[in-house]
C-alpha positions as CSV (number, residue, x, y, z in Angstrom):
1,M,109.3,-10.3,-73.9
2,R,108.1,-13.0,-71.8
3,S,107.4,-11.0,-68.8
4,E,105.5,-8.4,-71.0
5,A,103.4,-10.9,-72.5
6,I,102.4,-12.1,-68.8
7,S,101.6,-9.0,-67.9
8,K,99.3,-8.2,-70.8
9,S,97.7,-11.4,-70.2
10,R,97.0,-10.6,-66.6
11,E,95.8,-7.2,-67.7
12,L,93.2,-9.0,-69.9
13,A,92.3,-11.1,-67.3
14,G,91.6,-7.9,-65.2
15,R,89.7,-6.3,-67.6
16,W,87.4,-9.4,-68.2
17,I,87.2,-10.0,-64.3
18,S,85.9,-6.2,-64.1
19,V,83.6,-6.5,-67.0
20,G,82.3,-10.0,-65.3
21,I,81.9,-8.2,-61.9
22,M,79.8,-5.4,-63.6
23,A,77.8,-7.7,-65.5
24,A,77.1,-9.7,-62.3
25,A,76.2,-6.7,-60.2
26,L,73.7,-5.5,-63.1
27,V,72.1,-8.9,-63.1
28,I,71.8,-9.0,-59.4
29,G,70.6,-5.5,-59.7
30,L,67.8,-6.1,-62.1
31,I,66.9,-9.2,-60.1
32,V,66.7,-7.1,-56.8
33,F,64.6,-4.5,-58.7
34,Y,62.2,-6.9,-60.3
35,K,61.8,-8.9,-56.9
36,S,61.4,-5.7,-55.0
37,T,58.9,-4.4,-57.9
38,H,56.9,-7.5,-58.6
39,H,57.3,-9.2,-54.9
40,P,57.4,-6.5,-52.6
41,R,58.5,-6.9,-48.8
42,T,58.3,-4.8,-45.9
43,D,59.6,-5.1,-42.3
44,D,56.9,-2.4,-41.4
45,A,54.3,-4.9,-40.3
46,T,52.7,-5.6,-37.0
47,V,50.6,-8.8,-35.8
48,F,47.1,-8.0,-35.1
49,A,43.8,-9.9,-33.8
50,N,40.5,-8.6,-32.8
51,Y,39.8,-8.0,-29.3
52,I,37.0,-7.0,-27.0
53,G,36.7,-5.5,-23.5
54,I,34.7,-7.8,-21.2
55,A,32.4,-6.0,-18.7
56,P,29.6,-7.1,-16.8
57,Q,25.7,-6.2,-17.4
58,V,24.8,-6.8,-14.0
59,E,26.8,-5.5,-10.9
60,G,27.5,-7.0,-7.8
61,P,30.2,-9.0,-5.7
62,L,32.6,-10.9,-7.9
63,V,32.3,-14.5,-6.3
64,H,34.1,-16.8,-8.7
65,L,37.0,-15.8,-11.1
66,N,37.7,-18.8,-13.3
67,V,40.6,-17.4,-15.3
68,S,44.0,-16.0,-15.1
69,D,45.9,-13.5,-16.9
70,N,47.0,-14.3,-20.3
71,Q,45.1,-18.0,-20.0
72,L,43.8,-19.2,-23.2
73,V,40.2,-20.3,-22.8
74,E,37.6,-22.1,-25.2
75,K,34.6,-21.1,-26.3
76,G,31.8,-21.7,-24.0
77,E,34.0,-21.8,-20.8
78,L,33.1,-19.9,-17.7
79,L,34.9,-16.7,-17.2
80,F,33.3,-15.4,-13.8
81,K,30.5,-15.4,-11.7
82,I,28.6,-12.4,-10.0
83,D,26.5,-13.0,-6.9
84,D,23.2,-13.8,-8.0
85,R,21.0,-13.8,-5.1
86,P,19.7,-10.5,-5.5
87,Y,19.1,-11.2,-9.2
88,H,16.9,-14.7,-7.9
89,Y,15.0,-12.5,-5.6
90,A,14.0,-10.3,-8.5
91,L,13.3,-13.1,-10.6
92,E,10.9,-14.6,-7.8
93,T,9.1,-11.4,-7.3
94,A,8.4,-10.7,-11.1
95,L,7.0,-14.1,-11.4
96,S,4.8,-13.8,-8.3
97,E,3.6,-10.5,-9.6
98,Q,2.7,-12.2,-13.0
99,A,0.7,-14.9,-11.2
100,A,-0.8,-12.3,-9.1
101,L,-2.1,-10.6,-12.5
102,E,-3.2,-13.6,-13.8
103,G,-5.1,-14.7,-11.0
104,E,-6.6,-11.4,-10.8
105,I,-7.7,-11.7,-14.4
106,A,-9.4,-14.9,-13.6
107,D,-11.1,-13.7,-10.3
108,E,-12.2,-10.7,-13.0
109,G,-13.2,-12.5,-15.4
110,R,-15.4,-14.7,-13.0
111,R,-17.0,-11.5,-11.5
112,I,-17.4,-10.1,-15.0
113,A,-19.4,-13.2,-16.1
114,A,-21.8,-13.0,-12.9
115,L,-22.1,-9.4,-13.9
116,K,-23.3,-10.2,-17.1
117,S,-25.6,-13.3,-15.7
118,A,-27.3,-10.7,-13.8
119,V,-27.9,-8.5,-17.1
120,A,-29.6,-11.7,-18.5
121,V,-31.7,-12.1,-15.8
122,S,-32.7,-8.5,-15.4
123,E,-33.6,-8.7,-19.2
124,A,-35.6,-11.8,-18.7
125,N,-37.5,-9.7,-15.9
126,I,-38.0,-7.0,-18.1
127,H,-39.9,-9.3,-20.7
128,S,-41.9,-10.9,-17.8
129,A,-42.8,-7.5,-16.7
130,E,-43.8,-6.6,-20.2
131,A,-45.6,-9.7,-20.5
132,D,-47.5,-9.0,-17.1
133,I,-48.4,-5.3,-18.2
134,T,-49.8,-7.0,-21.4
135,R,-51.8,-9.6,-19.6
136,Y,-53.1,-7.0,-17.1
137,E,-54.3,-4.6,-19.8
138,A,-56.4,-7.2,-21.0
139,A,-57.5,-8.2,-17.5
140,V,-58.5,-4.4,-16.9
141,D,-60.4,-4.5,-20.5
142,Q,-62.1,-7.5,-19.4
143,A,-63.0,-6.0,-16.3
144,Q,-64.3,-3.0,-17.6
145,A,-66.5,-4.9,-20.0
146,D,-67.9,-6.8,-16.9
147,V,-68.5,-3.6,-15.3
148,A,-70.4,-2.6,-18.4
149,N,-72.6,-5.7,-18.5
150,A,-73.0,-5.3,-15.1
151,E,-74.5,-1.9,-15.1
152,Q,-76.6,-3.1,-18.3
153,G,-77.9,-5.8,-15.8
154,I,-78.9,-3.4,-13.3
155,S,-80.8,-1.4,-15.9
156,R,-82.8,-4.1,-17.0
157,A,-83.3,-5.5,-13.2
158,E,-84.7,-2.2,-12.0
159,A,-87.1,-1.9,-15.0
160,E,-88.2,-5.2,-14.2
161,W,-88.5,-4.7,-10.5
162,T,-90.2,-1.2,-11.1
163,Y,-92.8,-2.8,-13.6
164,S,-93.4,-6.0,-10.8
165,S,-93.8,-3.1,-7.9
166,N,-96.0,-1.0,-9.8
167,N,-98.1,-4.1,-11.1
168,L,-98.5,-5.4,-7.2
169,Q,-99.7,-1.9,-6.2
170,R,-102.2,-1.7,-9.1
171,L,-103.2,-4.9,-8.3
172,E,-103.5,-5.0,-4.5
173,P,-106.7,-2.5,-4.6
174,L,-108.3,-4.3,-6.8
175,L,-108.2,-7.4,-4.5
176,A,-110.7,-5.7,-2.2
177,K,-113.4,-5.0,-4.9
178,Q,-112.7,-8.6,-5.9
179,F,-112.0,-7.5,-9.6
180,V,-108.8,-9.5,-9.4
181,T,-108.0,-13.0,-7.8
182,V,-105.8,-13.6,-4.5
183,D,-104.0,-15.8,-6.9
184,Q,-102.8,-13.2,-9.1
185,V,-101.9,-10.7,-6.4
186,D,-99.8,-13.6,-5.0
187,Q,-98.0,-13.9,-8.5
188,A,-97.4,-10.2,-8.7
189,R,-96.2,-10.1,-5.0
190,T,-93.9,-13.0,-5.8
191,S,-92.7,-11.4,-9.1
192,E,-91.8,-8.2,-7.4
193,I,-89.9,-10.1,-4.7
194,S,-88.1,-11.9,-7.2
195,R,-87.3,-8.8,-9.1
196,R,-86.2,-7.1,-6.0
197,E,-83.7,-10.1,-5.3
198,A,-82.6,-9.9,-9.0
199,L,-81.8,-6.4,-8.6
200,K,-79.9,-6.9,-5.7
201,Q,-78.0,-9.8,-7.3
202,A,-77.0,-7.4,-10.5
203,E,-75.9,-4.7,-7.9
204,S,-73.8,-7.2,-6.2
205,Q,-72.4,-8.5,-9.7
206,L,-71.8,-4.6,-10.7
207,W,-69.9,-4.2,-7.4
208,L,-68.1,-7.4,-7.9
209,A,-67.2,-6.4,-11.6
210,Q,-66.1,-2.9,-10.4
211,A,-63.9,-4.4,-7.5
212,G,-62.1,-6.7,-10.1
213,L,-61.7,-3.6,-12.4
214,R,-59.8,-2.0,-9.6
215,S,-58.2,-4.8,-8.9
216,A,-56.8,-5.2,-12.6
217,V,-56.0,-1.5,-12.6
218,A,-54.0,-1.9,-9.6
219,Q,-52.0,-5.0,-10.9
220,H,-51.5,-3.1,-14.1
221,K,-50.0,-0.4,-12.2
222,Q,-48.1,-2.7,-10.1
223,S,-46.8,-4.6,-13.2
224,Q,-45.6,-1.1,-14.8
225,A,-44.1,-0.6,-11.5
226,A,-42.0,-3.9,-11.8
227,L,-41.2,-3.0,-15.4
228,E,-39.5,0.1,-14.3
229,R,-37.7,-1.7,-11.6
230,S,-36.4,-4.1,-14.0
231,R,-35.3,-1.6,-16.4
232,A,-33.3,0.3,-13.4
233,L,-31.9,-3.1,-12.5
234,H,-30.8,-3.9,-15.8
235,E,-29.3,-0.6,-16.6
236,E,-27.2,-0.7,-13.2
237,A,-26.2,-4.5,-14.0
238,A,-25.2,-3.1,-17.4
239,N,-23.2,-0.2,-16.3
240,A,-21.6,-2.8,-13.6
241,V,-20.0,-5.0,-16.2
242,T,-16.6,-3.9,-16.7
243,T,-13.7,-5.4,-19.2
244,L,-10.7,-7.3,-18.8
245,E,-8.6,-5.0,-21.1
246,P,-6.9,-2.9,-18.5
247,L,-5.7,-5.9,-16.7
248,I,-4.8,-7.9,-19.9
249,G,-2.7,-4.6,-20.9
250,Q,-0.6,-5.2,-17.9
251,R,0.3,-8.3,-18.9
252,G,3.0,-7.5,-21.5
253,A,4.7,-5.2,-18.7
254,R,4.9,-8.3,-16.1
255,E,6.2,-10.7,-19.0
256,A,8.9,-7.8,-19.7
257,A,9.8,-7.8,-16.1
258,V,10.1,-11.7,-15.8
259,E,12.1,-11.7,-19.2
260,R,14.3,-8.8,-17.7
261,A,14.8,-10.5,-14.2
262,R,15.7,-13.6,-16.2
263,Y,18.1,-11.9,-18.3
264,D,20.1,-10.3,-15.3
265,L,20.2,-13.5,-13.6
266,D,21.4,-15.3,-16.8
267,N,24.1,-12.3,-17.0
268,C,25.6,-13.2,-13.4
269,R,27.5,-15.9,-15.2
270,V,29.8,-14.6,-18.1
271,Y,31.1,-17.2,-20.7
272,A,33.8,-16.9,-23.2
273,P,32.0,-16.1,-26.5
274,F,35.1,-17.9,-28.8
275,K,38.2,-19.0,-28.2
276,A,40.5,-16.3,-26.8
277,R,43.6,-15.1,-24.8
278,V,42.6,-13.5,-21.7
279,T,45.0,-10.3,-21.1
280,N,44.9,-7.0,-18.6
281,L,43.4,-8.9,-16.1
282,K,43.2,-6.3,-13.2
283,I,40.6,-7.3,-10.6
284,S,40.3,-10.5,-8.1
285,E,37.4,-12.4,-6.4
286,G,35.4,-10.4,-4.0
287,A,35.5,-7.0,-5.8
288,Y,32.4,-5.2,-6.6
289,T,31.9,-5.2,-10.2
290,K,29.8,-2.4,-11.9
291,V,27.9,-2.3,-15.1
292,G,29.8,-1.5,-18.1
293,Q,33.0,-1.3,-15.9
294,Q,35.7,-3.4,-18.1
295,I,37.5,-6.0,-16.2
296,F,39.8,-7.5,-18.6
297,V,40.2,-7.9,-22.6
298,L,39.6,-10.9,-24.5
299,I,42.1,-11.5,-27.7
300,D,40.2,-13.5,-30.4
301,V,43.0,-16.3,-31.2
302,R,40.8,-17.6,-34.3
303,R,41.9,-15.2,-36.9
304,W,45.3,-13.2,-37.1
305,W,46.8,-10.8,-39.5
306,A,49.9,-9.2,-40.3
307,I,49.0,-5.2,-41.4
308,A,51.9,-4.6,-43.6
309,N,52.8,-0.9,-44.5
310,F,53.8,-0.6,-48.1
311,R,54.4,2.3,-50.2
312,E,52.5,3.8,-52.5
313,G,54.5,2.7,-55.6
314,Q,54.4,-0.9,-54.6
315,L,50.5,-1.3,-54.4
316,P,49.5,-1.8,-58.0
317,H,51.7,-5.1,-57.5
318,I,49.2,-6.2,-54.8
319,T,45.6,-7.3,-55.0
320,R,43.3,-9.1,-52.8
321,G,43.8,-12.7,-52.5
322,T,47.6,-12.6,-53.4
323,R,49.9,-15.1,-51.6
324,A,52.4,-14.0,-49.0
325,D,54.8,-14.9,-46.5
326,V,54.8,-13.6,-42.9
327,Y,57.6,-14.1,-40.3
328,V,57.5,-12.7,-37.0
329,V,60.6,-11.1,-35.2
330,S,60.4,-13.2,-32.4
331,E,61.3,-16.5,-34.4
332,P,62.1,-15.4,-37.8
333,N,63.0,-18.6,-39.1
334,R,59.3,-20.0,-38.8
335,H,57.4,-19.3,-42.1
336,F,53.6,-18.5,-42.0
337,S,51.5,-18.2,-44.8
338,G,48.8,-15.9,-45.7
339,F,46.7,-14.0,-48.2
340,V,45.7,-10.3,-48.9
341,E,42.5,-9.7,-47.7
342,S,42.3,-6.0,-48.0
343,I,44.0,-3.0,-49.1
344,S,43.6,0.4,-47.1
345,F,42.1,3.2,-49.3
346,G,43.2,6.0,-46.9
347,V,45.5,7.3,-44.3
348,T,45.6,10.7,-42.2
349,P,46.9,13.4,-44.1
350,D,50.3,14.9,-43.1
351,P,49.6,18.0,-41.9
352,D,53.2,19.1,-42.8
353,L,52.7,18.7,-46.3
354,I,48.8,19.3,-46.9
355,G,48.2,21.8,-43.5
356,S,44.9,21.3,-41.3
357,F,41.5,21.0,-42.6
358,E,39.3,23.7,-41.0
359,N,36.2,26.1,-41.7
360,G,37.2,27.9,-44.8
361,L,40.1,27.2,-47.0
362,P,43.0,24.9,-46.0
363,D,45.7,25.8,-43.9
364,V,49.0,25.0,-45.6
365,Q,52.6,26.0,-44.1
366,R,55.2,26.8,-46.6
367,T,57.8,24.2,-46.2
368,L,60.9,23.3,-48.6
369,N,61.1,19.5,-48.9
370,W,64.3,18.2,-50.4
371,V,63.3,14.7,-50.4
372,H,59.4,13.6,-50.9
373,L,58.7,10.5,-49.1
374,A,56.0,8.2,-50.6
375,S,52.8,7.4,-48.4
376,R,52.5,4.2,-46.7
377,Y,49.1,2.2,-46.8
378,P,48.4,-0.6,-44.4
379,V,47.7,-3.8,-46.2
380,W,46.0,-6.6,-44.1
381,I,47.3,-10.0,-44.6
382,R,45.4,-12.9,-43.3
383,V,47.6,-15.6,-41.6
384,E,46.2,-19.2,-42.7
385,N,48.1,-21.2,-40.1
386,P,48.7,-19.0,-37.1
387,D,50.3,-20.0,-33.7
388,A,48.2,-19.1,-30.9
389,D,51.1,-19.2,-28.3
390,L,53.4,-17.3,-30.5
391,F,51.2,-14.4,-31.8
392,R,50.9,-11.7,-29.9
393,V,49.2,-8.1,-30.8
394,S,51.3,-5.6,-31.9
395,E,54.2,-8.0,-32.3
396,S,57.0,-7.0,-35.2
397,A,56.5,-9.0,-38.4
398,V,57.9,-9.0,-41.9
399,V,55.9,-9.6,-44.8
400,I,56.8,-10.7,-48.5
401,I,54.4,-10.5,-51.1
402,R,54.6,-13.6,-53.2
403,G,51.9,-13.3,-56.1
404,H,49.0,-15.4,-57.0
């Protein structure tokens, strides 16, 4: 009887224990389901950082290499130096050519100023010649008037001399007959002589007036010729005047050549653009570098991400700014904090599912999939407290989404 009671009590206890185990398993399953749904995690994550390839922008022998492979460098630290002597020479040549152009511009400016002065002088000569023409035209008019007056004077003198001569010839025969006195004959002879002298003087005045007229006409013609010469010299001087525009237009090219030479010279020294880790260094001092030929890589250690691939069904519980925990496989016990910075909106389609996209219709292969796998989308987790000595690009990581 007692043994039956003990057996029943054990059976009852076993049932309760089974119920408790099942209830605990159910609760644990619910908790795991809630955690996996609202706080998804994945071990399909990779540590990532931005990196750039360092390639020289000028070519030449590498005379100084200031870094070693996997070295941590600070921003502004010298990475390497290329032989800069050819670029110094190029800069000096460009500066010399620029100075020569400026000297040529200055010389040409002085020459143009002299030519403009010659133009001004020729203009003054033209004005002077025009004034001379006006003056000599007046002189010609005056000389013509003098000739006309002299001709009128000759006419009067001839008339007076003719009268005196005729009067003397009439009186001289009358003297012998004593019809006139000697004094009257002497007066008539004196008058004839004076009138003849007056006629000669008038003829001399006419000759002088005609000579003055010829001189005035000659000077007038000479002044006209001087005016023509002055105009020709003015036109020649005006045509000889040039401008500085062709030389000034070369300034831009010379300045660009100087800036290019200085730019090339500055690029002989290459400095770290940010705090970074040198990697994939495959060159040594003495090697000849070429433009655009990558010689090593700089990993930007200022920002690190964990790129975690989550299933598409987990994405509704992940938004930008959501807090996350990051663990790297190399030290799984170290915890790093982060937040969701971006969520991808596209991945490469699986050709086994949708086929390939070509011209025309999609090429979809007939397949029979018993299990449909959910697509995974990259989620970028920005790490807030990265360790530059621990983090490596493409290092495996584990990401747990914690929520806001």
